PQR file with spaces between the fields and no chain letter, atoms N, CA, C, O and H, PARSE charges and radii, in Angstrom:
ATOM       1  N    MET     1      95.798  -51.087   35.290 -0.4000 1.5000
ATOM       2  CA   MET     1      94.533  -50.529   35.713 -0.0000 2.0000
ATOM       3  C    MET     1      93.424  -51.146   34.858  0.5500 1.7000
ATOM       4  O    MET     1      93.561  -51.261   33.640 -0.5500 1.4000
ATOM       5  N    ALA     2      92.352  -51.532   35.489 -0.4000 1.5000
ATOM       6  CA   ALA     2      91.242  -52.185   34.792 -0.0000 2.0000
ATOM       7  C    ALA     2      90.384  -51.133   34.089  0.5500 1.7000
ATOM       8  O    ALA     2      90.255  -50.001   34.553 -0.5500 1.4000
ATOM       9  H    ALA     2      92.240  -51.439   36.479  0.4000 1.0000
ATOM      10  N    ASN     3      89.815  -51.529   32.979 -0.4000 1.5000
ATOM      11  CA   ASN     3      88.944  -50.636   32.216 -0.0000 2.0000
ATOM      12  C    ASN     3      87.541  -50.672   32.847  0.5500 1.7000
ATOM      13  O    ASN     3      86.929  -51.739   32.902 -0.5500 1.4000
ATOM      14  H    ASN     3      89.920  -52.449   32.601  0.4000 1.0000
ATOM      15  N    PRO     4      87.013  -49.517   33.329 -0.5600 1.5000
ATOM      16  CA   PRO     4      85.703  -49.527   34.016  0.2800 2.0000
ATOM      17  C    PRO     4      84.509  -49.584   33.055  0.5500 1.7000
ATOM      18  O    PRO     4      83.385  -49.828   33.494 -0.5500 1.4000
ATOM      19  N    ARG     5      84.731  -49.364   31.759 -0.4000 1.5000
ATOM      20  CA   ARG     5      83.601  -49.378   30.828 -0.0000 2.0000
ATOM      21  C    ARG     5      83.125  -50.801   30.574  0.5500 1.7000
ATOM      22  O    ARG     5      83.928  -51.734   30.572 -0.5500 1.4000
ATOM      23  H    ARG     5      85.644  -49.166   31.402  0.4000 1.0000
ATOM      24  N    PRO     6      81.813  -50.975   30.358 -0.5600 1.5000
ATOM      25  CA   PRO     6      81.329  -52.309   29.982  0.2800 2.0000
ATOM      26  C    PRO     6      81.898  -52.691   28.613  0.5500 1.7000
ATOM      27  O    PRO     6      82.176  -51.803   27.808 -0.5500 1.4000
ATOM      28  N    PRO     7      82.075  -53.961   28.330 -0.5600 1.5000
ATOM      29  CA   PRO     7      82.696  -54.368   27.070  0.2800 2.0000
ATOM      30  C    PRO     7      81.860  -54.023   25.843  0.5500 1.7000
ATOM      31  O    PRO     7      82.431  -53.834   24.769 -0.5500 1.4000
ATOM      32  N    ARG     8      80.547  -53.933   25.949 -0.4000 1.5000
ATOM      33  CA   ARG     8      79.753  -53.645   24.754 -0.0000 2.0000
ATOM      34  C    ARG     8      79.864  -52.189   24.309  0.5500 1.7000
ATOM      35  O    ARG     8      79.453  -51.856   23.197 -0.5500 1.4000
ATOM      36  H    ARG     8      80.083  -54.086   26.822  0.4000 1.0000
ATOM      37  N    LEU     9      80.409  -51.317   25.154 -0.4000 1.5000
ATOM      38  CA   LEU     9      80.623  -49.933   24.750 -0.0000 2.0000
ATOM      39  C    LEU     9      81.950  -49.748   24.026  0.5500 1.7000
ATOM      40  O    LEU     9      82.185  -48.703   23.418 -0.5500 1.4000
ATOM      41  H    LEU     9      80.743  -51.588   26.057  0.4000 1.0000
ATOM      42  N    SER    10      82.804  -50.734   24.086 -0.4000 1.5000
ATOM      43  CA   SER    10      84.077  -50.609   23.380 -0.0000 2.0000
ATOM      44  C    SER    10      83.855  -50.908   21.899  0.5500 1.7000
ATOM      45  O    SER    10      82.933  -51.652   21.566 -0.5500 1.4000
ATOM      46  H    SER    10      82.613  -51.582   24.580  0.4000 1.0000
ATOM      47  N    PRO    11      84.660  -50.358   21.013 -0.5600 1.5000
ATOM      48  CA   PRO    11      84.461  -50.572   19.574  0.2800 2.0000
ATOM      49  C    PRO    11      84.519  -52.035   19.172  0.5500 1.7000
ATOM      50  O    PRO    11      83.808  -52.439   18.252 -0.5500 1.4000
ATOM      51  N    THR    12      85.335  -52.835   19.823 -0.4000 1.5000
ATOM      52  CA   THR    12      85.404  -54.244   19.441 -0.0000 2.0000
ATOM      53  C    THR    12      84.283  -55.057   20.061  0.5500 1.7000
ATOM      54  O    THR    12      83.963  -56.134   19.557 -0.5500 1.4000
ATOM      55  H    THR    12      85.913  -52.506   20.570  0.4000 1.0000
ATOM      56  N    GLY    13      83.684  -54.585   21.124 -0.4000 1.5000
ATOM      57  CA   GLY    13      82.624  -55.335   21.790 -0.0000 2.0000
ATOM      58  C    GLY    13      81.251  -55.130   21.191  0.5500 1.7000
ATOM      59  O    GLY    13      80.322  -55.859   21.538 -0.5500 1.4000
ATOM      60  H    GLY    13      83.944  -53.710   21.534  0.4000 1.0000
ATOM      61  N    LEU    14      81.089  -54.161   20.302 -0.4000 1.5000
ATOM      62  CA   LEU    14      79.775  -53.899   19.733 -0.0000 2.0000
ATOM      63  C    LEU    14      79.281  -55.057   18.880  0.5500 1.7000
ATOM      64  O    LEU    14      78.092  -55.376   18.913 -0.5500 1.4000
ATOM      65  H    LEU    14      81.844  -53.569   20.020  0.4000 1.0000
ATOM      66  N    ALA    15      80.151  -55.686   18.127 -0.4000 1.5000
ATOM      67  CA   ALA    15      79.727  -56.773   17.256 -0.0000 2.0000
ATOM      68  C    ALA    15      79.442  -58.034   18.058  0.5500 1.7000
ATOM      69  O    ALA    15      78.672  -58.884   17.611 -0.5500 1.4000
ATOM      70  H    ALA    15      81.117  -55.427   18.100  0.4000 1.0000
ATOM      71  N    GLU    16      80.035  -58.172   19.214 -0.4000 1.5000
ATOM      72  CA   GLU    16      79.859  -59.389   20.000 -0.0000 2.0000
ATOM      73  C    GLU    16      78.566  -59.385   20.795  0.5500 1.7000
ATOM      74  O    GLU    16      77.899  -60.417   20.874 -0.5500 1.4000
ATOM      75  H    GLU    16      80.660  -57.482   19.578  0.4000 1.0000
ATOM      76  N    ALA    17      78.197  -58.279   21.376 -0.4000 1.5000
ATOM      77  CA   ALA    17      76.999  -58.216   22.211 -0.0000 2.0000
ATOM      78  C    ALA    17      75.816  -57.722   21.370  0.5500 1.7000
ATOM      79  O    ALA    17      75.920  -56.685   20.715 -0.5500 1.4000
ATOM      80  H    ALA    17      78.739  -57.441   21.312  0.4000 1.0000
ATOM      81  N    PRO    18      74.704  -58.445   21.381 -0.5600 1.5000
ATOM      82  CA   PRO    18      73.535  -57.985   20.624  0.2800 2.0000
ATOM      83  C    PRO    18      72.909  -56.759   21.286  0.5500 1.7000
ATOM      84  O    PRO    18      73.087  -56.520   22.480 -0.5500 1.4000
ATOM      85  N    ALA    19      72.186  -56.004   20.499 -0.4000 1.5000
ATOM      86  CA   ALA    19      71.499  -54.835   21.031 -0.0000 2.0000
ATOM      87  C    ALA    19      70.392  -55.291   21.968  0.5500 1.7000
ATOM      88  O    ALA    19      69.788  -56.339   21.743 -0.5500 1.4000
ATOM      89  H    ALA    19      72.041  -56.198   19.529  0.4000 1.0000
ATOM      90  N    PRO    20      70.116  -54.523   23.013 -0.5600 1.5000
ATOM      91  CA   PRO    20      69.048  -54.920   23.939  0.2800 2.0000
ATOM      92  C    PRO    20      67.700  -54.932   23.223  0.5500 1.7000
ATOM      93  O    PRO    20      67.419  -54.059   22.402 -0.5500 1.4000
ATOM      94  N    ARG    21      66.863  -55.932   23.539 -0.4000 1.5000
ATOM      95  CA   ARG    21      65.565  -56.060   22.891 -0.0000 2.0000
ATOM      96  C    ARG    21      64.582  -55.053   23.477  0.5500 1.7000
ATOM      97  O    ARG    21      64.625  -54.739   24.666 -0.5500 1.4000
ATOM      98  H    ARG    21      67.091  -56.641   24.206  0.4000 1.0000
ATOM      99  N    VAL    22      63.713  -54.562   22.634 -0.4000 1.5000
ATOM     100  CA   VAL    22      62.659  -53.654   23.075 -0.0000 2.0000
ATOM     101  C    VAL    22      61.542  -54.508   23.666  0.5500 1.7000
ATOM     102  O    VAL    22      61.131  -55.490   23.047 -0.5500 1.4000
ATOM     103  H    VAL    22      63.678  -54.816   21.667  0.4000 1.0000
ATOM     104  N    PRO    23      61.043  -54.156   24.850 -0.5600 1.5000
ATOM     105  CA   PRO    23      59.965  -54.948   25.446  0.2800 2.0000
ATOM     106  C    PRO    23      58.727  -54.946   24.541  0.5500 1.7000
ATOM     107  O    PRO    23      58.439  -53.939   23.894 -0.5500 1.4000
ATOM     108  N    PRO    24      57.997  -56.063   24.491 -0.5600 1.5000
ATOM     109  CA   PRO    24      56.810  -56.141   23.623  0.2800 2.0000
ATOM     110  C    PRO    24      55.768  -55.074   23.944  0.5500 1.7000
ATOM     111  O    PRO    24      55.095  -54.581   23.039 -0.5500 1.4000
ATOM     112  N    ALA    25      55.624  -54.711   25.212 -0.4000 1.5000
ATOM     113  CA   ALA    25      54.629  -53.698   25.570 -0.0000 2.0000
ATOM     114  C    ALA    25      54.996  -52.344   24.966  0.5500 1.7000
ATOM     115  O    ALA    25      54.122  -51.623   24.484 -0.5500 1.4000
ATOM     116  H    ALA    25      56.171  -55.112   25.947  0.4000 1.0000
ATOM     117  N    ARG    26      56.271  -51.998   24.990 -0.4000 1.5000
ATOM     118  CA   ARG    26      56.700  -50.719   24.423 -0.0000 2.0000
ATOM     119  C    ARG    26      56.560  -50.734   22.910  0.5500 1.7000
ATOM     120  O    ARG    26      56.192  -49.725   22.308 -0.5500 1.4000
ATOM     121  H    ARG    26      56.981  -52.583   25.381  0.4000 1.0000
ATOM     122  N    ARG    27      56.853  -51.879   22.288 -0.4000 1.5000
ATOM     123  CA   ARG    27      56.716  -51.999   20.837 -0.0000 2.0000
ATOM     124  C    ARG    27      55.254  -51.837   20.430  0.5500 1.7000
ATOM     125  O    ARG    27      54.955  -51.149   19.455 -0.5500 1.4000
ATOM     126  H    ARG    27      57.152  -52.698   22.776  0.4000 1.0000
ATOM     127  N    LYS    28      54.343  -52.466   21.170 -0.4000 1.5000
ATOM     128  CA   LYS    28      52.912  -52.343   20.871 -0.0000 2.0000
ATOM     129  C    LYS    28      52.442  -50.902   21.071  0.5500 1.7000
ATOM     130  O    LYS    28      51.644  -50.393   20.284 -0.5500 1.4000
ATOM     131  H    LYS    28      54.586  -53.025   21.963  0.4000 1.0000
ATOM     132  N    LEU    29      52.931  -50.253   22.114 -0.4000 1.5000
ATOM     133  CA   LEU    29      52.567  -48.854   22.359 -0.0000 2.0000
ATOM     134  C    LEU    29      53.054  -47.962   21.230  0.5500 1.7000
ATOM     135  O    LEU    29      52.323  -47.082   20.775 -0.5500 1.4000
ATOM     136  H    LEU    29      53.580  -50.666   22.753  0.4000 1.0000
ATOM     137  N    THR    30      54.280  -48.179   20.776 -0.4000 1.5000
ATOM     138  CA   THR    30      54.844  -47.378   19.688 -0.0000 2.0000
ATOM     139  C    THR    30      54.048  -47.572   18.396  0.5500 1.7000
ATOM     140  O    THR    30      53.714  -46.601   17.717 -0.5500 1.4000
ATOM     141  H    THR    30      54.874  -48.893   21.146  0.4000 1.0000
ATOM     142  N    ILE    31      53.750  -48.817   18.064 -0.4000 1.5000
ATOM     143  CA   ILE    31      52.978  -49.088   16.845 -0.0000 2.0000
ATOM     144  C    ILE    31      51.571  -48.517   16.979  0.5500 1.7000
ATOM     145  O    ILE    31      51.033  -47.961   16.022 -0.5500 1.4000
ATOM     146  H    ILE    31      54.022  -49.606   18.615  0.4000 1.0000
ATOM     147  N    GLY    32      50.979  -48.650   18.150 -0.4000 1.5000
ATOM     148  CA   GLY    32      49.643  -48.088   18.381 -0.0000 2.0000
ATOM     149  C    GLY    32      49.613  -46.582   18.213  0.5500 1.7000
ATOM     150  O    GLY    32      48.679  -46.038   17.624 -0.5500 1.4000
ATOM     151  H    GLY    32      51.416  -49.102   18.927  0.4000 1.0000
ATOM     152  N    LEU    33      50.629  -45.908   18.729 -0.4000 1.5000
ATOM     153  CA   LEU    33      50.695  -44.455   18.578 -0.0000 2.0000
ATOM     154  C    LEU    33      50.946  -44.051   17.122  0.5500 1.7000
ATOM     155  O    LEU    33      50.406  -43.054   16.644 -0.5500 1.4000
ATOM     156  H    LEU    33      51.387  -46.350   19.208  0.4000 1.0000
ATOM     157  N    MET    34      51.778  -44.843   16.420 -0.4000 1.5000
ATOM     158  CA   MET    34      52.050  -44.524   15.016 -0.0000 2.0000
ATOM     159  C    MET    34      50.806  -44.696   14.149  0.5500 1.7000
ATOM     160  O    MET    34      50.702  -44.080   13.088 -0.5500 1.4000
ATOM     161  H    MET    34      52.217  -45.653   16.808  0.4000 1.0000
ATOM     162  N    VAL    35      49.876  -45.516   14.583 -0.4000 1.5000
ATOM     163  CA   VAL    35      48.626  -45.700   13.852 -0.0000 2.0000
ATOM     164  C    VAL    35      47.575  -44.698   14.339  0.5500 1.7000
ATOM     165  O    VAL    35      46.842  -44.125   13.532 -0.5500 1.4000
ATOM     166  H    VAL    35      49.960  -46.017   15.445  0.4000 1.0000
ATOM     167  N    ALA    36      47.503  -44.488   15.650 -0.4000 1.5000
ATOM     168  CA   ALA    36      46.446  -43.663   16.232 -0.0000 2.0000
ATOM     169  C    ALA    36      46.601  -42.176   15.904  0.5500 1.7000
ATOM     170  O    ALA    36      45.602  -41.496   15.670 -0.5500 1.4000
ATOM     171  H    ALA    36      48.098  -44.953   16.305  0.4000 1.0000
ATOM     172  N    VAL    37      47.809  -41.671   15.883 -0.4000 1.5000
ATOM     173  CA   VAL    37      48.005  -40.236   15.645 -0.0000 2.0000
ATOM     174  C    VAL    37      47.551  -39.825   14.238  0.5500 1.7000
ATOM     175  O    VAL    37      46.808  -38.851   14.118 -0.5500 1.4000
ATOM     176  H    VAL    37      48.620  -42.224   16.072  0.4000 1.0000
ATOM     177  N    PRO    38      47.962  -40.522   13.165 -0.5600 1.5000
ATOM     178  CA   PRO    38      47.457  -40.129   11.841  0.2800 2.0000
ATOM     179  C    PRO    38      45.944  -40.315   11.704  0.5500 1.7000
ATOM     180  O    PRO    38      45.276  -39.509   11.055 -0.5500 1.4000
ATOM     181  N    VAL    39      45.400  -41.378   12.313 -0.4000 1.5000
ATOM     182  CA   VAL    39      43.951  -41.589   12.246 -0.0000 2.0000
ATOM     183  C    VAL    39      43.231  -40.448   12.957  0.5500 1.7000
ATOM     184  O    VAL    39      42.218  -39.955   12.461 -0.5500 1.4000
ATOM     185  H    VAL    39      45.943  -42.033   12.840  0.4000 1.0000
ATOM     186  N    LEU    40      43.733  -40.029   14.097 -0.4000 1.5000
ATOM     187  CA   LEU    40      43.127  -38.917   14.830 -0.0000 2.0000
ATOM     188  C    LEU    40      43.208  -37.624   14.026  0.5500 1.7000
ATOM     189  O    LEU    40      42.234  -36.874   13.967 -0.5500 1.4000
ATOM     190  H    LEU    40      44.556  -40.430   14.500  0.4000 1.0000
ATOM     191  N    LEU    41      44.358  -37.353   13.406 -0.4000 1.5000
ATOM     192  CA   LEU    41      44.495  -36.141   12.598 -0.0000 2.0000
ATOM     193  C    LEU    41      43.568  -36.164   11.390  0.5500 1.7000
ATOM     194  O    LEU    41      42.978  -35.140   11.044 -0.5500 1.4000
ATOM     195  H    LEU    41      45.149  -37.962   13.454  0.4000 1.0000
ATOM     196  N    LEU    42      43.433  -37.318   10.744 -0.4000 1.5000
ATOM     197  CA   LEU    42      42.511  -37.426    9.611 -0.0000 2.0000
ATOM     198  C    LEU    42      41.060  -37.244   10.054  0.5500 1.7000
ATOM     199  O    LEU    42      40.270  -36.627    9.340 -0.5500 1.4000
ATOM     200  H    LEU    42      43.912  -38.150   11.025  0.4000 1.0000
ATOM     201  N    ALA    43      40.703  -37.772   11.221 -0.4000 1.5000
ATOM     202  CA   ALA    43      39.340  -37.607   11.730 -0.0000 2.0000
ATOM     203  C    ALA    43      39.045  -36.138   12.032  0.5500 1.7000
ATOM     204  O    ALA    43      37.958  -35.649   11.725 -0.5500 1.4000
ATOM     205  H    ALA    43      41.345  -38.273   11.802  0.4000 1.0000
ATOM     206  N    ILE    44      39.995  -35.443   12.626 -0.4000 1.5000
ATOM     207  CA   ILE    44      39.800  -34.013   12.915 -0.0000 2.0000
ATOM     208  C    ILE    44      39.695  -33.223   11.612  0.5500 1.7000
ATOM     209  O    ILE    44      38.855  -32.330   11.501 -0.5500 1.4000
ATOM     210  H    ILE    44      40.878  -35.840   12.875  0.4000 1.0000
ATOM     211  N    ALA    45      40.533  -33.539   10.629 -0.4000 1.5000
ATOM     212  CA   ALA    45      40.477  -32.832    9.348 -0.0000 2.0000
ATOM     213  C    ALA    45      39.163  -33.100    8.640  0.5500 1.7000
ATOM     214  O    ALA    45      38.604  -32.194    8.022 -0.5500 1.4000
ATOM     215  H    ALA    45      41.215  -34.265   10.719  0.4000 1.0000
ATOM     216  N    TRP    46      38.654  -34.330    8.716 -0.4000 1.5000
ATOM     217  CA   TRP    46      37.387  -34.661    8.060 -0.0000 2.0000
ATOM     218  C    TRP    46      36.236  -33.936    8.740  0.5500 1.7000
ATOM     219  O    TRP    46      35.345  -33.415    8.069 -0.5500 1.4000
ATOM     220  H    TRP    46      39.109  -35.066    9.218  0.4000 1.0000
ATOM     221  N    PHE    47      36.251  -33.900   10.072 -0.4000 1.5000
ATOM     222  CA   PHE    47      35.163  -33.276   10.813 -0.0000 2.0000
ATOM     223  C    PHE    47      35.174  -31.754   10.650  0.5500 1.7000
ATOM     224  O    PHE    47      34.118  -31.145   10.480 -0.5500 1.4000
ATOM     225  H    PHE    47      36.975  -34.323   10.617  0.4000 1.0000
ATOM     226  N    ASP    48      36.336  -31.147   10.698 -0.4000 1.5000
ATOM     227  CA   ASP    48      36.443  -29.692   10.698 -0.0000 2.0000
ATOM     228  C    ASP    48      36.652  -29.114    9.301  0.5500 1.7000
ATOM     229  O    ASP    48      36.490  -27.908    9.116 -0.5500 1.4000
ATOM     230  H    ASP    48      37.194  -31.641   10.835  0.4000 1.0000
ATOM     231  N    GLY    49      37.001  -29.925    8.326 -0.4000 1.5000
ATOM     232  CA   GLY    49      37.374  -29.395    7.025 -0.0000 2.0000
ATOM     233  C    GLY    49      36.283  -29.459    5.976  0.5500 1.7000
ATOM     234  O    GLY    49      36.584  -29.480    4.782 -0.5500 1.4000
ATOM     235  H    GLY    49      37.132  -30.905    8.477  0.4000 1.0000
ATOM     236  N    GLY    50      35.022  -29.490    6.388 -0.4000 1.5000
ATOM     237  CA   GLY    50      33.934  -29.565    5.426 -0.0000 2.0000
ATOM     238  C    GLY    50      33.811  -28.281    4.619  0.5500 1.7000
ATOM     239  O    GLY    50      34.325  -27.231    5.004 -0.5500 1.4000
ATOM     240  H    GLY    50      34.777  -29.473    7.358  0.4000 1.0000
ATOM     241  N    GLU    51      33.115  -28.390    3.487 -0.4000 1.5000
ATOM     242  CA   GLU    51      32.930  -27.210    2.642 -0.0000 2.0000
ATOM     243  C    GLU    51      31.903  -26.278    3.262  0.5500 1.7000
ATOM     244  O    GLU    51      30.934  -26.721    3.879 -0.5500 1.4000
ATOM     245  H    GLU    51      32.697  -29.243    3.174  0.4000 1.0000
ATOM     246  N    GLU    52      32.125  -25.004    3.094 -0.4000 1.5000
ATOM     247  CA   GLU    52      31.199  -24.002    3.589 -0.0000 2.0000
ATOM     248  C    GLU    52      30.402  -23.463    2.407  0.5500 1.7000
ATOM     249  O    GLU    52      30.934  -23.294    1.310 -0.5500 1.4000
ATOM     250  H    GLU    52      32.912  -24.644    2.593  0.4000 1.0000
ATOM     251  N    ALA    53      29.132  -23.199    2.642 -0.4000 1.5000
ATOM     252  CA   ALA    53      28.273  -22.705    1.568 -0.0000 2.0000
ATOM     253  C    ALA    53      28.768  -21.341    1.080  0.5500 1.7000
ATOM     254  O    ALA    53      29.252  -20.522    1.861 -0.5500 1.4000
ATOM     255  H    ALA    53      28.700  -23.336    3.533  0.4000 1.0000
ATOM     256  N    LEU    54      28.634  -21.121   -0.224 -0.4000 1.5000
ATOM     257  CA   LEU    54      29.035  -19.841   -0.795 -0.0000 2.0000
ATOM     258  C    LEU    54      27.953  -18.797   -0.528  0.5500 1.7000
ATOM     259  O    LEU    54      26.760  -19.072   -0.657 -0.5500 1.4000
ATOM     260  H    LEU    54      28.241  -21.786   -0.858  0.4000 1.0000
ATOM     261  N    HIS    55      28.387  -17.611   -0.157 -0.4000 1.5000
ATOM     262  CA   HIS    55      27.459  -16.521    0.109 -0.0000 2.0000
ATOM     263  C    HIS    55      27.674  -15.450   -0.945  0.5500 1.7000
ATOM     264  O    HIS    55      28.814  -15.109   -1.262 -0.5500 1.4000
ATOM     265  H    HIS    55      29.356  -17.388   -0.052  0.4000 1.0000
ATOM     266  N    PRO    56      26.576  -14.910   -1.498 -0.5600 1.5000
ATOM     267  CA   PRO    56      26.749  -13.859   -2.498  0.2800 2.0000
ATOM     268  C    PRO    56      27.301  -12.580   -1.850  0.5500 1.7000
ATOM     269  O    PRO    56      26.992  -12.258   -0.702 -0.5500 1.4000
ATOM     270  N    ILE    57      28.111  -11.878   -2.610 -0.4000 1.5000
ATOM     271  CA   ILE    57      28.645  -10.598   -2.150 -0.0000 2.0000
ATOM     272  C    ILE    57      27.657   -9.517   -2.551  0.5500 1.7000
ATOM     273  O    ILE    57      27.417   -9.308   -3.741 -0.5500 1.4000
ATOM     274  H    ILE    57      28.362  -12.139   -3.542  0.4000 1.0000
ATOM     275  N    ALA    58      27.090   -8.837   -1.588 -0.4000 1.5000
ATOM     276  CA   ALA    58      26.083   -7.817   -1.861 -0.0000 2.0000
ATOM     277  C    ALA    58      26.628   -6.457   -1.446  0.5500 1.7000
ATOM     278  O    ALA    58      26.162   -5.856   -0.478 -0.5500 1.4000
ATOM     279  H    ALA    58      27.285   -9.007   -0.622  0.4000 1.0000
ATOM     280  N    GLU    59      27.614   -5.985   -2.186 -0.4000 1.5000
ATOM     281  CA   GLU    59      28.198   -4.679   -1.911 -0.0000 2.0000
ATOM     282  C    GLU    59      28.200   -3.875   -3.205  0.5500 1.7000
ATOM     283  O    GLU    59      28.435   -4.422   -4.282 -0.5500 1.4000
ATOM     284  H    GLU    59      27.993   -6.473   -2.973  0.4000 1.0000
ATOM     285  N    PRO    60      27.943   -2.603   -3.099 -0.5600 1.5000
ATOM     286  CA   PRO    60      28.031   -1.777   -4.308  0.2800 2.0000
ATOM     287  C    PRO    60      29.508   -1.609   -4.709  0.5500 1.7000
ATOM     288  O    PRO    60      30.380   -1.421   -3.861 -0.5500 1.4000
ATOM     289  N    VAL    61      29.753   -1.679   -5.990 -0.4000 1.5000
ATOM     290  CA   VAL    61      31.106   -1.545   -6.506 -0.0000 2.0000
ATOM     291  C    VAL    61      31.176   -0.284   -7.359  0.5500 1.7000
ATOM     292  O    VAL    61      30.362   -0.098   -8.263 -0.5500 1.4000
ATOM     293  H    VAL    61      29.044   -1.831   -6.679  0.4000 1.0000
ATOM     294  N    VAL    62      32.134    0.573   -7.076 -0.4000 1.5000
ATOM     295  CA   VAL    62      32.306    1.807   -7.831 -0.0000 2.0000
ATOM     296  C    VAL    62      33.150    1.496   -9.055  0.5500 1.7000
ATOM     297  O    VAL    62      34.286    1.038   -8.932 -0.5500 1.4000
ATOM     298  H    VAL    62      32.795    0.422   -6.341  0.4000 1.0000
ATOM     299  N    LEU    63      32.594    1.744  -10.242 -0.4000 1.5000
ATOM     300  CA   LEU    63      33.320    1.524  -11.499 -0.0000 2.0000
ATOM     301  C    LEU    63      33.732    2.857  -12.091  0.5500 1.7000
ATOM     302  O    LEU    63      33.013    3.839  -11.911 -0.5500 1.4000
ATOM     303  H    LEU    63      31.671    2.116  -10.342  0.4000 1.0000
ATOM     304  N    PRO    64      34.833    2.936  -12.776 -0.5600 1.5000
ATOM     305  CA   PRO    64      35.204    4.202  -13.451  0.2800 2.0000
ATOM     306  C    PRO    64      34.224    4.468  -14.602  0.5500 1.7000
ATOM     307  O    PRO    64      33.692    3.547  -15.221 -0.5500 1.4000
ATOM     308  N    GLU    65      34.011    5.749  -14.861 -0.4000 1.5000
ATOM     309  CA   GLU    65      33.059    6.109  -15.922 -0.0000 2.0000
ATOM     310  C    GLU    65      33.649    5.777  -17.291  0.5500 1.7000
ATOM     311  O    GLU    65      34.858    5.866  -17.509 -0.5500 1.4000
ATOM     312  H    GLU    65      34.444    6.497  -14.359  0.4000 1.0000
ATOM     313  N    GLN    66      32.758    5.391  -18.206 -0.4000 1.5000
ATOM     314  CA   GLN    66      33.168    5.034  -19.552 -0.0000 2.0000
ATOM     315  C    GLN    66      33.380    6.323  -20.371  0.5500 1.7000
ATOM     316  O    GLN    66      32.513    7.197  -20.366 -0.5500 1.4000
ATOM     317  H    GLN    66      31.776    5.319  -18.029  0.4000 1.0000
ATOM     318  N    GLY    67      34.489    6.448  -21.055 -0.4000 1.5000
ATOM     319  CA   GLY    67      34.742    7.598  -21.902 -0.0000 2.0000
ATOM     320  C    GLY    67      34.163    7.347  -23.304  0.5500 1.7000
ATOM     321  O    GLY    67      34.081    6.207  -23.762 -0.5500 1.4000
ATOM     322  H    GLY    67      35.193    5.737  -21.059  0.4000 1.0000
ATOM     323  N    GLN    68      33.759    8.454  -23.982 -0.4000 1.5000
ATOM     324  CA   GLN    68      33.173    8.295  -25.311 -0.0000 2.0000
ATOM     325  C    GLN    68      34.125    8.657  -26.384  0.5500 1.7000
ATOM     326  O    GLN    68      33.784    8.578  -27.564 -0.5500 1.4000
ATOM     327  H    GLN    68      33.826    9.380  -23.611  0.4000 1.0000
C-alpha cells in the first residue's frame, strides 16, 4: 500500500525539503505591522498621557482636639 502523505511531512523528509518561502508582500506587511503598532501605541500614550495641572484641595479637615 502506498503512503498517501507527502514526503516532506515524514520525519526523514524534513531535512531534504526546504521550508516554503514567505512571500515578500506578506513579509513587508508583517514588518510594517511590527513597526506601526508600537509607534501608534506610543503616539496615543504621548497624546493622552500629558500631565494634568494640580488643583488645591479646599475642604475643611476635622482635627482631634489637643490635650493639655
